[in-house]
N, C-alpha and C positions, 0 to 999 in steps of 0.2 A: 503493499501499500502506500499510495505516495500522499506526501502533507506541505504544503507550503507553511513553511517556517516564516515568517514575520519577524523581518532583520536583516540587516544590512552585515551584521558583524559575524567575518569568516568564521573566528572562533565558536564564537556560539551553535554556529551552523554545523562545525568540527564536532561539540562537544555532545548535540543532543542525538548526531549521527552513531557516537560513538554508542551513548546508551542507548537508543533504541535499534541498534543492529540485533538483539535477539527478538527481539517481537514483531520482525515482517515488516520494518517500517522505515522510508527513506524519504528524510526531510531535503525540499527544494528551495533555493530561494524565494525569493517572491520577485513579479513580475517588474520590468522595467517601470522607472517613475513613482518607486517606492519611498518615501519621504512625508510619513505622516505628522505630523503636531504634537509630540507629548505634551498636553496642557492637562491632563487629570490629576483628581484632588489624592487617588490612593494610587497602588501599585496597581492594581485588579482594572481601575478606569485606563488606566494607560496602557496594559496589555490587550484593552478589548479594542483601544483606539487603534493600537498595532494591527492588531489582528482584522479588525473592519477597514482598515485601508488598503491590506494585502487581498482581502475578498473581494471590494469593489473593482481591483484590477484581473482580477480572474489568475487563469491558469492553473486554476485543481478545482477538487472536489470537498478538499478540508482545508482548512488556514489553524494553524498556532501560533500564538504571540507570548511573551515573558514578559515582565516587566520586573527589574530584580534590584535590589540597591545592597547597600552599605548600611545598616542603622548602629549609631555609636551611641553608649545611656549616655556618657559625661557631657556631649554637645545636642542633647535632647534628640539624640535620636538622627542627626546629621550624621552623613549630607543626604540618605534617605534617597525621596523621589530626583536627587540631585545631581544622584549618585555617578553619573556616567558623565554630567556636564560642571563636576565641581569646579574642575581647572581644564587650563589646556592640555588634556596626556595623560597619563598613565602615572609618569612620574611626578608633572609638577602636584598633582591631584594627590599621591603622596605624603607630599611634601608638606601640602598645606592641611594635610589631615595630621599628622606627625607636629607639625606646628601649631596649629590652634590645641592639639590636645594638650602637647606640654611636657612638665613633668608631673602630670597625674599620677598617683601610684597604679600599681598590679590590679588591687582590688576594685578597680573603678575603671576600668578601660574594656570593659565588658562591653561586647557586641554581637552584631550578629547580620548574617547576611539573610536575606528575604525573596522570595519568588513567587509573585503571583502569575498563574498560565490560565488563558482564556480560548477553546475551542470555538468555533463555526464551521458552519455548514457553507457550500456556496452560496443560498441565499443570506445567509448571514445572520441563520438564526444562531442561536449561543445553546452548545450543546455540551460542556462540560467545563467546571471551572475550577481548580487545583492552587494549593498553597504550599509552599515548604519552605523550612529554614535551618539554618545551621548556625549553632551558639562559638563564641570564643571568643578572642580578648583582643586586642588591637598591641602588638609588639612596639619596640625602642626604636626599630630599623629592621629593612626591607631586607628580609632570606630569601634564598632561594631563586631557578631564575623557571619554574616551569608556571602555567596558568597565565590569567593575564590580569587588569586591573587590580581591584585593592587585594589580591592573593600573597603579595609578599609579604604583607603587613601584618593578615589574620593568622592569629596564632591558636591550635588548635589545644584540645585538651592531653595531646601526648606531646606539647609541648612544640610541635613541627606545623611550619606556615601553612596555608592551603599549596602555597607554590613549592613546597618542598615533595609535594606527593603525586608520587605517579601519575597518568592518564587514569590508569583502570581502578585507583586507589581511590581519586577526588571524584570519578565519578558517579563512586559507590557511597558517598555519604554528602555530596555537595546539596545545597538550596535549591539548584537546579535540578538534577538528579532527581531529589523528592518528591518535587513538583511533575515532574516531568514521567516520572514510574509509575506515579496514583494516574495520570491521562493515558499512561501505553494500556494497563492492566483495567480500566474504565473502559476502551477502545476496542479491547481480546474479549472483556466478555459479553461487548456489545457487536458485535463483528457480523450476525448475521443480520440483527436486524436494520444496521450501519448497510449492508451491503443492498439489503431489500429497499432500503428510503433511496438508496441512490441510482436503484435499477429502473 
């Protein structure tokens, strides 16, 4: 089964395809011209906006979008919805975040990655919504070279950052993996009814 994944982020596309390979699902890029205005007030609203934008361009039977971000407790949940646009690029965003946290103690550097997903059919109907999160804390400096975004400063319970995990490790525990597996399991359970609706 092929699903349009409503994102221009090649790293995300690789990640979701890695996670979905055992479910018989392949994700493809949206059609040319995909450039939604993410002005929702929640992660779920932004995920819907992206899925709807991809659906309106066509090119598939199902359209899945995610909106995800990093929420840091001592910053009141920031960068949150603005995670991808916090600063100009990954390194600048990491540097800005570390500067804003400053010398806050370890026990107050709690953070979580969150991910909302929305699945639409070709008519724009919402078929399913899911949510995943991963808890950790913000390290003192960037460590590791894998992953993307804030992975180098997001420290897990075992002391490693997300950027120190191998792909298969990350894709078992990440916020996006949790949300996506929920969607894929739902689609597997409902595969017959989905196929009937599409015929």
